[in-house]
C-alpha positions as CSV (number, residue, x, y, z in Angstrom):
1,M,-20.4,13.1,9.2
2,A,-22.2,9.8,8.9
3,I,-21.4,7.3,6.2
4,P,-24.3,7.1,3.7
5,R,-26.3,3.9,4.2
6,E,-26.1,3.1,0.4
7,L,-22.3,3.1,0.7
8,V,-22.3,0.8,3.7
9,N,-24.6,-1.6,1.9
10,G,-22.4,-1.5,-1.2
11,V,-19.3,-2.3,0.8
12,R,-21.1,-5.2,2.5
13,R,-21.9,-6.7,-0.9
14,L,-18.2,-6.7,-2.0
15,D,-16.3,-10.0,-2.3
16,E,-13.0,-10.6,-0.5
17,Y,-10.9,-9.4,-3.5
18,D,-12.7,-6.1,-3.8
19,L,-12.7,-5.6,0.0
20,R,-8.9,-5.9,-0.1
21,R,-8.7,-3.4,-2.9
22,L,-10.9,-1.1,-0.9
23,M,-8.6,-1.4,2.1
24,I,-5.6,-0.6,-0.1
25,L,-7.4,2.5,-1.4
26,A,-8.4,3.6,2.0
27,R,-4.9,3.1,3.5
28,G,-3.5,5.0,0.5
29,L,-5.9,7.9,1.1
30,L,-5.0,7.9,4.8
31,L,-1.3,7.7,4.0
32,H,-1.8,10.5,1.5
33,A,-3.4,12.6,4.2
34,D,-0.4,12.0,6.4
35,G,1.9,13.0,3.6
36,P,3.1,11.4,0.4
37,P,6.3,9.5,-0.1
38,S,9.2,12.0,-0.1
39,G,9.9,11.4,-3.8
40,A,6.3,12.0,-4.7
41,V,6.4,15.8,-4.0
42,D,7.6,18.0,-6.8
43,E,9.7,21.2,-6.5
44,A,6.6,23.3,-5.9
45,G,5.5,21.0,-3.1
46,A,2.5,19.7,-5.1
47,V,1.4,16.2,-4.4
48,P,0.5,14.2,-7.6
49,V,-3.1,13.2,-7.5
50,N,-2.4,9.8,-9.1
51,V,-0.3,8.2,-6.4
52,T,-1.2,4.5,-6.0
53,Y,0.0,2.0,-3.5
54,R,0.8,-1.7,-4.2
55,Q,2.2,-4.6,-2.3
56,E,4.9,-6.6,-4.2
57,E,7.2,-9.5,-3.6
58,V,10.8,-8.9,-4.5
59,R,13.7,-11.1,-5.6
60,C,17.0,-10.2,-4.0
61,G,19.1,-11.4,-6.9
62,K,21.4,-13.6,-4.9
63,D,22.1,-16.9,-6.6
64,T,22.2,-18.8,-3.3
65,C,19.0,-17.3,-1.8
66,S,16.5,-20.0,-1.0
67,A,13.9,-17.6,0.5
68,C,13.1,-15.6,-2.6
69,P,10.8,-13.9,-3.2
70,H,10.9,-11.6,-0.2
71,G,8.0,-9.5,1.1
72,P,5.4,-8.4,0.5
73,Y,6.5,-4.8,0.6
74,W,4.5,-1.6,-0.1
75,Y,5.5,0.7,-2.9
76,A,4.0,4.0,-4.1
77,Y,3.7,4.7,-7.8
78,W,3.0,7.9,-9.7
79,K,3.5,9.5,-13.1
80,E,6.1,12.2,-13.5
81,D,7.2,13.8,-16.8
82,G,5.6,10.9,-18.7
83,R,7.5,8.3,-16.7
84,T,6.3,6.0,-14.0
85,R,8.1,6.6,-10.7
86,S,8.1,4.4,-7.7
87,Q,9.2,4.6,-4.1
88,Y,9.6,1.9,-1.5
89,I,7.3,2.5,1.5
90,G,8.1,-0.6,3.7
91,R,6.6,-3.7,5.1
92,H,3.7,-1.7,6.6
93,L,1.9,1.5,5.5
94,P,2.4,4.3,8.0
95,G,-0.6,4.4,10.4
96,E,-1.4,0.7,9.8
97,P,-1.5,-1.3,12.9
98,L,1.3,-3.9,13.1
99,E,0.3,-7.5,13.0
100,E,0.7,-9.5,16.2
101,V,3.4,-12.2,15.9
102,V,2.0,-15.5,17.2
103,P,4.6,-18.2,18.0
104,D,4.2,-21.5,16.2
105,R,3.6,-24.0,19.1
106,G,2.8,-26.9,16.7
107,R,6.4,-28.0,16.5
């Protein structure tokens, strides 16, 4: 199935912020297709429709840590029984290509 030309043109008009949001949405949909986070499935095996994915930086809480905040890390969020639930996904979304590590040769 071809992507409609209007959609392609609309994506091309997006600024960097909205393109990044679109990437998060697309990755979330792909991750959702691969399967939701294990905690996001209820007893009946149903996947909540409203699972969203966010990157966050996290403080470790150690008084002597000079590297805080750590991350960014991916988290999944969804509503369950009127409460917001979350689950740690990891540094990369499943199916996302890993970034190449380039050594710093300037030192």
